[in-house]
C-alpha positions as CSV (number, residue, x, y, z in Angstrom):
1,M,82.9,102.9,51.7
2,L,84.3,99.4,51.7
3,I,86.2,100.2,48.4
4,N,87.8,103.3,50.1
5,I,88.9,101.2,53.1
6,L,90.5,98.5,50.9
7,E,92.3,101.2,48.9
8,N,93.8,102.6,52.0
9,I,94.9,99.3,53.6
10,N,96.9,96.6,52.0
11,I,95.0,93.3,52.0
12,Y,98.1,91.4,53.2
13,T,98.3,93.8,56.2
14,I,94.7,93.1,57.0
15,L,95.2,89.3,56.9
16,I,98.4,89.4,59.0
17,S,96.7,91.7,61.5
18,I,93.7,89.5,61.8
19,G,95.8,86.3,62.3
20,V,98.2,87.9,64.8
21,S,95.3,89.4,66.8
22,I,93.6,86.0,67.1
23,V,96.7,84.2,68.2
24,L,97.7,86.8,70.7
25,G,94.1,87.0,72.0
26,L,94.2,83.2,72.5
27,M,97.5,83.5,74.4
28,I,96.0,86.1,76.8
29,A,92.9,84.0,77.3
30,L,94.9,80.9,78.1
31,T,97.1,82.9,80.5
32,H,93.9,84.1,82.3
33,K,92.6,80.6,82.4
34,A,95.8,79.3,84.0
35,T,95.9,82.0,86.7
36,S,92.3,82.9,87.6
37,K,88.8,81.6,88.1
38,Y,87.0,81.9,84.7
39,N,84.0,81.1,82.6
40,K,83.9,80.1,79.0
41,N,82.1,83.2,77.8
42,F,84.8,85.5,79.4
43,L,87.6,83.6,77.8
44,S,85.9,83.7,74.4
45,T,85.5,87.5,74.8
46,I,89.2,87.9,75.6
47,T,90.2,85.8,72.7
48,L,88.2,87.9,70.2
49,L,88.7,91.3,71.8
50,P,92.1,92.1,70.1
51,L,90.6,91.1,66.8
52,L,87.7,93.5,67.2
53,V,89.8,96.4,68.4
54,T,92.3,95.8,65.6
55,C,89.4,95.9,63.0
56,I,88.1,99.1,64.5
57,I,91.5,100.8,64.3
58,L,92.0,99.6,60.7
59,V,88.6,101.0,59.7
60,V,89.0,104.3,61.5
61,N,92.5,104.9,60.1
62,G,92.6,108.7,60.6
63,N,88.9,109.4,60.1
64,L,88.2,111.9,62.9
65,G,84.4,111.6,62.8
66,M,84.5,107.8,63.0
67,S,87.0,108.0,65.8
68,V,84.6,110.1,67.9
69,A,81.8,107.6,67.2
70,V,84.0,104.7,68.2
71,A,85.0,106.5,71.5
72,G,81.3,107.0,72.3
73,T,80.5,103.4,71.6
74,F,83.3,102.2,74.0
75,G,81.9,104.6,76.6
76,L,78.4,103.1,76.3
77,V,79.9,99.6,76.6
78,R,81.8,100.6,79.7
79,F,78.7,101.8,81.6
80,R,76.6,98.8,80.5
81,S,79.3,96.3,81.8
82,I,79.3,94.6,85.2
83,A,82.4,95.3,87.3
84,G,84.8,92.3,87.3
85,T,87.7,91.2,89.4
86,S,91.1,93.0,89.1
87,K,92.4,90.1,87.0
88,E,89.5,90.3,84.7
89,I,89.9,94.0,84.3
90,L,93.6,93.5,83.6
91,S,92.9,90.9,80.9
92,V,90.4,93.2,79.2
93,F,92.8,96.1,79.1
94,F,95.6,93.8,78.0
95,A,93.6,92.5,75.1
96,M,92.5,96.0,74.1
97,A,96.0,97.3,74.3
98,I,97.2,94.5,72.0
99,G,94.4,95.1,69.6
100,L,95.3,98.8,69.5
101,T,99.0,98.0,68.9
102,I,98.2,95.6,66.1
103,G,95.7,98.0,64.5
104,A,98.4,100.7,64.5
105,G,100.6,98.5,62.5
106,Y,103.0,97.1,65.1
107,A,102.2,93.4,65.0
108,I,105.8,92.4,66.1
109,L,105.7,94.8,69.0
110,A,102.3,93.5,70.0
111,S,103.7,89.9,69.9
112,I,106.6,90.8,72.1
113,I,104.4,92.7,74.6
114,T,102.0,89.7,74.8
115,I,104.8,87.2,75.4
116,I,106.4,89.3,78.1
117,G,103.0,90.2,79.7
118,C,101.8,86.6,79.8
119,L,105.1,85.4,81.3
120,M,104.9,88.2,84.0
121,I,101.3,87.3,84.8
122,L,102.2,83.6,85.2
123,L,105.3,84.4,87.2
124,L,103.5,86.8,89.6
125,D,100.7,84.2,90.1
126,K,103.3,81.6,91.2
127,S,105.3,84.1,93.3
128,T,104.7,84.7,97.0
129,I,106.2,88.2,96.9
130,F,102.8,89.9,97.2
131,D,101.1,87.3,99.5
132,K,99.5,88.5,102.7
133,N,100.9,87.6,106.1
134,K,99.4,84.1,106.8
135,N,98.7,85.2,110.4
136,E,96.6,88.2,109.2
137,K,92.9,87.6,110.1
138,Y,89.6,89.4,110.2
139,L,87.9,89.3,113.6
140,K,84.2,90.1,114.3
141,I,82.9,90.2,117.8
142,T,79.3,90.8,118.9
143,I,78.9,92.3,122.4
144,P,75.9,93.6,124.5
145,E,75.3,97.3,124.4
146,N,76.2,97.8,128.1
147,L,79.7,96.5,127.6
148,D,82.5,99.1,127.1
149,Y,84.2,97.9,123.9
150,T,87.1,100.3,124.1
151,E,89.2,98.4,126.6
152,V,87.4,95.1,127.3
153,F,89.4,93.0,124.9
154,T,92.7,94.8,125.1
155,D,94.4,92.3,127.4
156,I,93.4,89.3,125.3
157,L,94.4,91.0,122.0
158,N,97.8,92.0,123.4
159,K,98.3,88.4,124.5
160,Y,97.4,86.7,121.2
161,T,98.3,89.2,118.5
162,L,101.3,91.0,117.3
163,K,99.2,93.9,116.0
164,Y,95.5,94.7,115.9
165,S,93.3,97.6,114.8
166,L,89.6,98.3,115.4
167,E,88.3,99.1,111.9
168,Q,84.6,99.5,112.6
169,V,81.9,99.6,115.3
170,K,78.2,99.3,114.5
171,T,75.0,98.5,116.2
172,T,73.0,95.4,115.4
173,N,69.9,93.6,116.6
174,L,67.9,96.8,116.7
175,G,70.5,98.6,118.6
176,S,70.7,96.1,121.5
177,M,74.2,94.9,120.5
178,F,77.5,96.2,119.0
179,E,79.5,94.5,116.3
180,L,83.2,95.1,116.4
181,K,85.4,94.5,113.4
182,Y,89.1,94.1,113.8
183,N,92.1,93.5,111.5
184,V,94.6,91.4,113.5
185,I,97.9,89.8,113.0
186,L,98.1,86.7,115.3
187,N,101.2,85.5,117.1
188,N,103.0,82.5,115.6
189,N,101.7,79.1,116.6
190,I,98.9,80.3,118.8
191,N,95.9,78.2,119.8
192,E,93.1,79.9,117.9
193,K,90.5,78.0,119.9
194,A,91.9,79.3,123.2
195,F,91.9,82.8,121.7
196,I,88.3,82.6,120.8
197,D,87.3,80.9,124.1
198,E,88.8,83.9,126.1
199,L,87.0,86.3,123.9
200,R,83.7,84.4,124.5
201,V,84.1,84.8,128.3
202,K,84.3,88.6,127.8
203,N,81.4,89.0,125.3
204,G,78.9,86.7,127.1
205,N,79.3,83.8,124.6
206,L,77.8,85.9,121.7
207,K,78.8,85.5,118.1
208,I,82.5,85.6,117.2
209,S,84.1,84.9,113.8
210,L,87.8,84.7,112.9
211,T,88.3,84.5,109.1
212,E,90.8,85.1,106.3
213,P,90.8,88.8,105.1
214,I,88.9,89.2,101.8
215,N,90.4,91.6,99.3
216,G,88.1,94.6,98.7
217,E,85.7,93.5,101.5
218,E,83.7,96.5,102.8
219,L,84.0,96.5,106.6
């Protein structure tokens, strides 16, 4: 089997593909390190992933049966993996795409894509174009069950916010209280303490929290 593979692939092509895949994998890993929270194991995985994918593509090389087996293996790996952040998923797909490109024989194209992709990731990380409004907040208010939540805070919210929306209402404390969850955009330069103090007067000094919105948080 090994002899057949070596007969179909030039040894210099193999060496070049291996070298390029390692270098480009390292570039992707360093870019991820510069723009995201990371751990050493994940960076090591990203560094070696293009090499592994490249080797798989070189070995498969038109063999339909082996292609199906490889696809099944990738499927098993997918369902045995823990979901990561959006940047981790991007880095994994980036590394796999580069490995596939190198394995298909387009090492120069893979190098160009890696350079452009890494530069774009670094640029977007430094850019503020996709930043959220700094006045956007996540407001949670606990109220007693006998308080009509539909209108009770309207005057205060209109006073201190540019926009607000009630995202969720749920019971808590064995049904004796309601928890209201709002997305709000505060007015510029407001006194947040005064805002919370006025809310406390309305809700009987029960729990209130005003925090930064969390991406992907389930309300």
